[in-house]
N, C-alpha and C positions, 0 to 999 in steps of 0.2 A: 526616714532613708528609705531609699528604694533600689531596687538593681541596677540603675542607670547613676546611682549616687545623687540622685536628688533630693533638695532638702529642703524643709515647708515649714516657716517657725511657725505657724498656725495651720497644720493639714488634719484630713480628717480619713481616717481608713475604717471601710464597711465590711463586715462579715457576712456571712448568708453559707449557713450550711458547711461550715467548716472552711469556707474557701474565700480569700480577699476578692470583693467585688470591685472593688473603687480604693485608690491610694492615692493623695494628690490633694493640693491646697483646696482650704474650705469655700474660697469663692467660687470654683468651677462646679460646684455639686451641690442641688438643691434637695434637702433630706423630704424625704415623704414615705408616710407607712413605714418609719421604723419600731420595731419591736421596745429596741432597750437602746437609750445613750449612755455614752459612760466620758464625763470631763476628767482627763487626765489632768488637767490645771497646770500646767507647765514640763508634764513629764518627758523627757526624750524618750522616742518610739525607734525599735531600731528590729532590724530581722534576728528572731533565735539564732545564738550560737552553735554550730555544727561542730561537735567532736569525732573526726574519723576514726581515731584508735582508741582503745581502753580495754582496764579489766576490770569490769564492775566487781568479780567476784571477789578480790584481790583486797577490797576497801579494808576491811579489818587488820589487814597486814600493813599499814602504815605505820612508817617508823621502824620497821623490823629491816636489818639488811643494808642499815646506810652504810657508804664509804666503803662498798665493794666493786669491783670488776664484772662484767658482766656473767661471764660462764661463774665464777666462783657465786657470785650471786642468785643465778639460777640452781647452779647444780647443790650447791650448801644451804642456801634458806627459800626461794620460792618452792621448787618441787618438794622437797621433806615437808613445809608446812600446809602443803595444799592437801598432802597424802592423807592429813589428819582431817579434813574436814567432814562435815557431818551435812546432811540436807538443812537442819536448822544455820547452821554456820553460815553455809553459802546462801542461803537466803536473806538472812541478816545481813549480810555482809553486802550483798548487791544493793537493799532497800537502802544502807546507809549512803553508798556511793549515788544513788539516785537523787537520794535528797539533797546532797551536796551539790550534783550538777544543776536540779531542777534550779534552788535556791539561789546558783551562780549563774543565773543565765542559759546553761545548753537546753536545747530543745530536743535536740535531735543528736547520737551518737552511735557509732559502730563500734560493737566491743566481741573480743574471743574471752570464749570461758573456759576452763579447766575441767572436765569432766569427773574428775579425782572429788569420789563421796559427795557428790551433790546430788541435788534432783535439779535435771535443768527441764523441766514441763514447772514446778512450783518457782524456779527462780523467773521462769518468762512472765509468768503470769503476775507474778508479786512486778515486775518491770512494766507489766501491762496496764494494772491497776492503779501506777503510779499518774499515766495519763502523757508519760514522754513518746517520743517518736524515735525509730532505730531499728539498727541492722543487727541482728545477733548469728553469733556463729559458735558452733560446738568444736572447741579446739580436736585438730587431729595429730594426734604421736603416735611414733614408730618404737612403743616398748611394750617391755614384756614379752609373753609369749606369742606365738605365731595366732592361737585361738585370741587370746586378748586384745591382739592388734586387730584382727578383723571383726569384732564383739567393737571397738573402739569405733571404727569405721562405717560399720550398721547403725551404730545410735548417732552418727553425727549425719548419715542419711534419712534416718527417722525425722531426727530436729528438724533439718532443712526443709522435708517434705510437708512435716505438720504445719511452721509455722512461718511458711514463707508467704502468706497472706494473714495476718493474724493480726486484733483487736481493729477490725475494722481496717484495715490498710494501713494502720500506724506503724505496725512492725514486720520486718521480713528477715531472712537469712541470707547467710551467704555461705560458703564452704571455706573453711581453715584451719587448712596443714601449717602446724606452728613455724616450722623455719626448714630449709633446706638439709639444716644440721640433725635436726629430730625426726625427719620425716623420711622414708626410705622411697627410690623413684618410683617404686610401685606404688605406694600410697599417696604420693603428689599424682602419680597416672591415674590412680580412682578418685581423688577428689576431680581433676579435672572431668571424668566422668561426669561424677554428681552435679558438678555446676552447669555441664552442657544440658545433662539431662533434666535439671528442675528449672532452667533458666535462670540462676541467680550467678551472683557474682564468686569470683574468691579472694581471699583475705589472707597475709601470707607477711611473717617479719623476713626481710630480705636486705642482706647490706648494709646490716647494722653495724658491723665491726671491721677493723684488719684482719681479727684474726679468725670471723669467719670467711672473710674470701680466703684468706690461705688456707684455712680447714677443706673448705669445698674444693678448691685446685689440686689436692694432694688426695681426696677421696675421687674426684670424679673428673680430670684433669679438664675442669672449666669452671669459670667463675660462675657464681650465684645465680646471675641472670640468666647467662649462656645455659646452666643447668637446667635449671627450673623450665627455661624455653624448649627443652626439651621432652619433656615429660609433657606437654601439652597444657600446663595449665595456665600459661599466657595465651593460648587461645580461645579465652575467654575472657569478658571483661575482669579486669583483678586491681587491686590496689594493694602496693605493697607498705608496710611499716616500716618506716624509718629511712631508708637509702642512703645513708648517712656515706658512703665507699660506691660512687659509681663512676665512671668513665665517659668520654663522649660517646664511642660507639654503643654503650649501654643503654645512655639517653636517647639516642638516636632509635635503637629498638623500641624503646619504653614509648616516643611519639608514636611509630607507625602501630603499634600494637595499642594502642590509649592504654598503657597500663599506668595508672593513677598513683599517687603516695601521699601517705599520712605522713605530715613533718610532726616531730616531737622534741622539739629543744631543749626543753627542760630535762628529759629524761636522759637524751643523749648526752647534756653535761653532765650529770648527775652521775650518770655509769660509767663517766668517760670515752664515752664510744665517739665522740667528734663531733663536729658541725655539719651538716648536711649542706651541699652547695644548693639552695635552693633556686637562688639566683638562675644558675645555668639551668636548672628544672624548668622555669618559668620562661625561659629565652627559649628552649626545644620546646614548647608548647606542650608541655605537660603536666596534666590538671595535678595540684598542690594543696592538700588541704592542709589544718593545722590540726592537733593533736594535744591530747596530756599524756598520756601513756595508763598506766597503772599506778595508782597512788605509793606502791614502795618504791617507783625508781621517779618519783616528782616533788611534792608529796600530797600535790592537791591535783583538783578538777578544775581550776579557774583557768577557764578559756581565754580571759582577758590578758593574764599572766604571760599566756602562751605565746599570743600574738603578738603583743609588745616587744617580747624578748626575741620571737621570729626575726622580725624587724630590723630590732637592733643589731643581732647577730650577722646579718646580711651586710649592713654599711658599715660594722667593723672590719670584717673579714676582706672585704672588698674595698676599703678606706676610700668609699664613694657613698655618700649620703643620700645618693638619689635611687638607692637599690631599695626596691620592696618598700613603696610609698606608702602613705598610712592609707587611701584608697583601694589598694593592691591587697595588703594584709589582711583588710577588713573582709572584703570579699573573699577570701581564703578561708575565713572562720566563717562564713557565712553562705555566699551563691554557690561559689566554685568547691568549697566544702564539701555541699550538698551537692552538688553533679560526681564529685569524686565516689562518694559512697552510693550512686546509682540511685540518688533520692533530689533529679530537679523538679519535684514537685514542692518544696519549700528551699527556705534560705535567703529568699527575697519578697521585700514587700509591692508586688505587682497583682493583678487583677490575673487571676486564676492559679495563684498559689496560694498554698493551705497556709491559714491563718495563725501561723508561728512565728510571734513575736514579744518582746521583754522591753520593759520599759525603767529608764533611771531618771532617781529624780533630784535634779542638782542644787535645790532651793535652800537645802541646810547643811551642803558641801563645801567647805571652803575651796579643797583641792580639785572643784571641779569648775571652778571659777575663773577667769569672763564666759559666760553662756555665749559669747560672740563666738568663740575658739571650740564649742560642743564637739566637732569630727576630730578635731586633734584629742581632745581630751578622752573620748571614746577608745583612740590607740593607746597613747602615751600615759594617761592620769589613769583610767578608772581600772576598777576592780570587779571582780564578783560578786564582793559585797555592797555595792552599789546597787546591784539591782533590784527593785521593786516587787516587779508584776510580769510574771511569766503565761503565756498564753499558748497553746497547741490547740489546735482544731479550732481556735475561735473560743477555746474552756479554758478558763482562769486557772491555773494550778499554783500560783504564788500571788498571794495578795500582800502586798508592803512588808515582804518579805519573811511572810509566813505564810508555809505550804500549808493546801487547803488538802490534798486528796491525801497525805501521810501522817500519821501520830509519830510526830519529831521526839517527842520525849521518848517515847514507847523504842523506837529504831535504836536512839542514843546509849538509852539503857540496856538494850539487848545485844548490842556491838561489844559495847564494856565488859559486862558479864560473860559473853560467849568466846572472847579475845581470852580470856583466864583457862579456857580447855586447850588451847594450845600451846605445844612447848616449841621456843624458839631455838 
């Protein structure tokens, strides 16, 4: 499947120096001087999935804080637990999350991680070693003393500057103020400066709940989108996580400023935040990517589950089965998601794009039959557990469901051992 949603029953994908140089029917190409050929023996090949918003360092907290509303969940579970993190816990948690992402077909992701207790350099090197692609953000909070807040901003700047072009270009950074309710206007202004100075995107949680809207209106006399825009943060390319509570005026502003949205359907449902009006965002011409959020509020990184639910929610909400058809939602989880996080060089199987792709073997899976309806199955049936192989930059990272770049047994053992050090 390529960018135009063309399908080839007997297709060929040619990769050179990490890039796709040909993707199309086999009868259009005569292969010469090829170093290596791989017969996928009937496997389906599609672009790697793009997860536009996650919290990889929180993976070790999966299953903690279930059945709580957002505000209480953050204040009573997430932040107190994160304060207990050590560098070892943070890195082990990130590795566990990356392992799950890769094995379920995610090749690119955009992430925010809380700096509390972790070693940001160690985490990003661990992520780089896995071979995955992505944009990573050292989250900014306006908490603690003025000196602590300044130190947080300085570290965010150091991280953004150091890693904005890292791991042979596979990894970059964003500036990530957590939200309008955890960051002062001054912090948002400083983040806007960093984004402009280092030519990086901004990544922020916005309009996640009605409670947030009310809180920001009471504090600043404006809804979150307007309040943030006053600080200059939306003068730079930006992606907002969630965007559940938006009005027509805000959507028009977002279209004008090219503000993108990371849609987190499972997390929004689990936290009782609501259902984002994705159809209206798309109709307004806004780039919308699909995302899992962190596994404390999901509780997995299965992007196939997200894209299926994203489509079904819009159909049910509008009582219109034509909303978010299969081709559109799959594009949002691949090509459009890549554009939304500033990585248009991936997300599609076309010449010139990076060779990031995954395979699914339907041969022994009754739920993926009949194969004549393969495209439908990718959206409405398939799951992350169906992924066979994963390639990034033409390098195979997962083969027949087994990760080649990470020690699976050690990662799982470390996560279970270190989880016992945290007091929920």
